[in-house]
N, C-alpha and C positions, 0 to 999 in steps of 0.2 A: 813370107819369104822374104818381106823387107828387113827383118830381124837377120836371115839369112846375108844377103845383099850387104849388108852395111858389116855383120863379123867378118868376110871377105873381100867384099871391096871391087871393085867392076874389075883390078887387071885380073883376083883370081875366080870369079862369080860364072869367067866361058869356063870352065873351065868343073865350073860342082854339074852333078848328073840326080836328080831326083829320081829315086825308082824303090818301086813295093816289088812284095811277092807276097803283100795278099789284097791285089788286089780283085780278086774273084768270089772275095769273100764279104763282098758288101754289093748291095742291089746292085745293079747296073743305076738307075736313075743318077742313085746318093755318086757312085763312081764318075758318071760322065760330068756331074752339078763340082764333084772339086777339081777335075780335070779341066774343064770352062774357068773356075776361078784362077786355077795357075796358069795356063795358057794368058790369063789374061794380065796377070801382074809379070809376066816373063817370056822375052820373043826365046828364051834358052833351052824351053822342055822342049824333050825328044821322045818319040814315040817308041819306044824299042823290039816293039810286037813281042816275040818268042826269046829274044836277047835276055837270056837272066841277069840277077843281078849282080853274080861273080863277074860277068864277060864286062857290065856296065863298071865298075869299077875297076878294072885290068887293066882295061885299056885305059883310065886318067890318071895308073899309075907309071905305066912303061912308056910314059913320054918324060925327055933328060929336062923336061923346064920344070925350076924352081918356082912356087907358089910361097909366097908369105900375105898370110889376111893380116887385111886391115887393123885385125882385132889385136891379131900381134906386132904389126909395127906399132900401132899408139901404144898398146900395154908395156911388152919389153923396150924398145930403142924410145919412145918420144916419155915413157915414166906415168901414161897417163892412167888414171883409177877407171878401172871398169865403169860406173856412172856417168862419167869422164867422155867416155869413150863413143863412135856413132852408132855403135852398136846397141850399147847400154843408155844410149838420149833415145834410141829406139825405143826398147822395153819400157822404159820409161815412161814416156809418152803409152805406150800402148796400157801400160798400167792405170797410168789417170786418164784415157778415154773411158774405160772400162768401172774405175771408179766413178769414174760421171756416171756414166749410162747404171751403174749399180742402186745411186745418190738417185734418182730420177728413177728408176725402179722403185726404190724404199720411198719415199715421196708420194709416187704414184699409190703403193702400196698402203700405205700412215691416209693418203685421200678415199684409198675404199672402203679401209675400216673406219673411219669417220664417218661415212656417209652411213654405211654398214651399223652402225654402234649409234647413226643417230634415226635409220629407219627401223630398227632397234626399238630402241628410246618411247618414238613415237609408235611404234606396236605395244608397246608392252603399258605405254598411258591411253592408248584404244579399249587395252585389253583391259588395264584396272578399272575405266570408265565405264566400261557395259557392266565390269563386276559390282564397282560400286551404283551404276543404275538400276541394276537388279535388284540389289541390296534395298534399291532405296521404292523399287517398285515391290520388293516384298512386303516392305516396312510399312507400306499407303497400303498394299492390301490389306493387312493386317492389321490397321488401323477404321479401315472401312469396315473389314466382314465384324472388329469389334463395336463400332459405332452401332452397329445395324441389327446385332445381336444386342448390346444397350435398349437401342429403342424398341428392340421387341419383348423384352424383358418388361419395359415399362407402357407396352401394353397388355399384356398379361398380367401385369400387375392393375392398372387399368378396370382389364376386364373383369380378374376376380373381385376390386375395388364394390366394381356394377353391378356383381354377382353377388358382394353382399349385403349390396343396398337393396339388391332386388329381394333375396334372400330374405334379409330384415323388414324390406317394408310388406313380405305378400305373410311373412310369419306373425308382422305386426297387424296385419290385417286380418289374419284366421283368427291371430287371439285377441283382435275386435270383433272376430266373428261368433268367435267361441263366449268372448261374454255378456256378446246380445243375446245368444244363443243362452247362456246360466241366467241372463238376466229373465229375459224372456218369459223362459222355465218355471222361473223363482215366481216372477209376478202371474204365471200360471197358477201355479201350485196356489200361490198364497188366495190367488181368485176365486179358486172352486174351493179351499177350506173356510175360507167367507162365506160360497155360497151355500156353502152343505148347515153351515148354525145359520143363517138364518133359518 
């Protein structure tokens, strides 16, 4: 609305009529919001009711009053470039304000991206730490398992050695008994032979 007012100027603004033929095509809430917004910016808002856009335009042009807009006066009579007219400066201000809002949005998005990136990096680090912890735990369990196997193998080897010793001692004892029995028999046989010779 401000741009329109700057284009037309204070003198011509009274001849401006805003009309729509698509008012019924928007939701009532949206239409009401737009109308309130326009009314807050200008006192010259009319409620045409059932009057058509053509009748509104016709009523504006039927008057003999010649209207020269501020933009026409600035550019044709005063030879001012568009960007230096009141309307041009208003547009430039709006573009600057929009650019500032865009920059704020971009900065906000960058902050969100950085925050998301740092949170993602933190989560990735936690996952890697868990992966390392799991890997370390597996390595420790394997080492403990290997140690227990080595201890069991040593116990088995000791038991085998013990059995070997016991077996060897038993064999030696048995051999000694056999040797003793052989000697006893031999002496017995010798004694019997010597007794029969007498």
